C-alpha positions in Angstrom: -46.8 -147.6 1.2 -48.9 -150.7 2.0 -48.0 -153.6 4.2 -49.3 -157.0 3.6 -50.9 -158.7 6.6 -50.3 -162.4 7.1 -54.0 -162.9 6.2 -53.7 -160.9 3.0 -50.6 -162.8 2.0 -52.2 -166.1 2.8 -55.3 -165.2 0.7 -53.2 -164.0 -2.3 -51.1 -167.2 -2.2 -54.2 -169.4 -2.0 -56.0 -167.5 -4.7 -53.0 -168.1 -7.0 -53.0 -171.8 -6.1 -56.7 -172.7 -6.0 -58.4 -170.3 -8.5 -56.5 -172.0 -11.3 -58.2 -175.3 -10.5 -61.2 -176.2 -12.7 -64.5 -174.9 -11.4 -63.1 -173.2 -8.3 -64.5 -169.8 -7.2 -63.8 -167.7 -4.1 -66.1 -165.5 -1.9 -66.6 -164.5 1.7 -68.9 -166.5 3.9 -69.5 -165.6 7.6 -66.4 -163.3 7.4 -64.1 -166.1 6.1 -62.5 -166.2 2.7 -63.7 -169.4 1.2 -63.2 -171.5 -1.9 -66.1 -173.3 -3.6 -66.7 -175.9 -6.3 -70.2 -176.7 -7.6 -71.4 -173.9 -5.2 -70.1 -176.0 -2.2 -67.3 -174.9 0.1 -64.3 -177.1 0.2 -61.7 -174.8 1.8 -61.5 -171.6 3.7 -58.9 -169.4 5.5 -59.3 -169.3 9.2 -56.9 -168.1 11.9 -53.4 -169.2 11.2 -54.3 -171.8 8.5 -56.7 -173.2 5.9 -59.6 -175.4 6.7 -60.2 -178.3 4.3 -63.0 -180.8 3.9 -62.0 -184.3 3.3 -63.4 -187.8 4.0 -63.4 -188.6 7.7 -60.8 -191.3 7.4 -58.4 -189.1 5.5 -59.0 -186.2 7.9 -58.4 -188.4 11.0 -55.2 -189.9 9.5 -53.8 -186.4 8.7 -54.5 -185.1 12.2 -52.4 -188.0 13.7 -49.7 -188.1 11.1 -48.8 -184.4 10.5 -47.8 -181.9 13.1 -49.3 -178.9 11.1 -52.8 -180.5 10.9 -55.3 -179.7 13.7 -59.1 -180.0 14.0 -60.9 -177.1 12.2 -62.3 -174.7 14.7 -63.5 -171.5 12.9 -64.1 -168.8 15.5 -63.3 -171.4 18.3 -66.3 -173.5 17.3 -65.5 -177.2 16.6 -66.5 -178.2 13.1 -67.4 -181.7 11.7 -64.9 -184.5 11.6 -64.6 -184.0 7.8 -62.9 -180.7 8.4 -59.2 -180.2 9.3 -56.9 -177.1 9.4 -53.5 -177.0 7.9 -51.3 -174.4 9.5 -48.2 -173.1 7.6 -46.1 -170.2 8.7 -45.3 -169.4 5.0 -48.4 -169.2 2.9 -46.3 -170.1 -0.2 -45.8 -173.6 1.4 -49.5 -174.5 0.8 -48.4 -175.4 -2.7 -47.0 -178.6 -1.0 -50.6 -179.4 -0.1 -52.0 -179.1 -3.7 -52.9 -182.8 -3.8 -54.9 -182.5 -0.6 -56.7 -179.4 -2.0 -57.5 -181.4 -5.2 -58.7 -184.4 -3.1 -60.9 -182.0 -1.1 -62.4 -180.4 -4.3 -63.2 -183.8 -5.7 -64.7 -185.1 -2.4 -67.0 -182.0 -2.1 -67.9 -182.1 -5.8 -68.9 -185.7 -5.5 -70.8 -185.2 -2.2 -74.6 -185.3 -2.5 -76.5 -182.3 -1.4 -77.9 -182.9 2.0 
């Protein structure tokens, strides 16, 4: 008998949601389950939520307008202002954020390599 951990459930729900988007792949980076487009990370699972890269203005607006959005701090380290974390108790609810995942994917895909 196997028991699903919250992390495993979150990963399986996000895999089902994100891997069907065009050009998205998944792999581990620095111990985090991450999602990539054009070989650039746009989302990753961290702690109780999912980190997501968006334009600074969008990320800032979401942090102040939604209770479940916080600054992204993988391993307790503050990330850039482009990164937010969406916390959801039920991983299936990330489907409600599909448009944000798509916006993140497009933002990262369009970003120039630094």
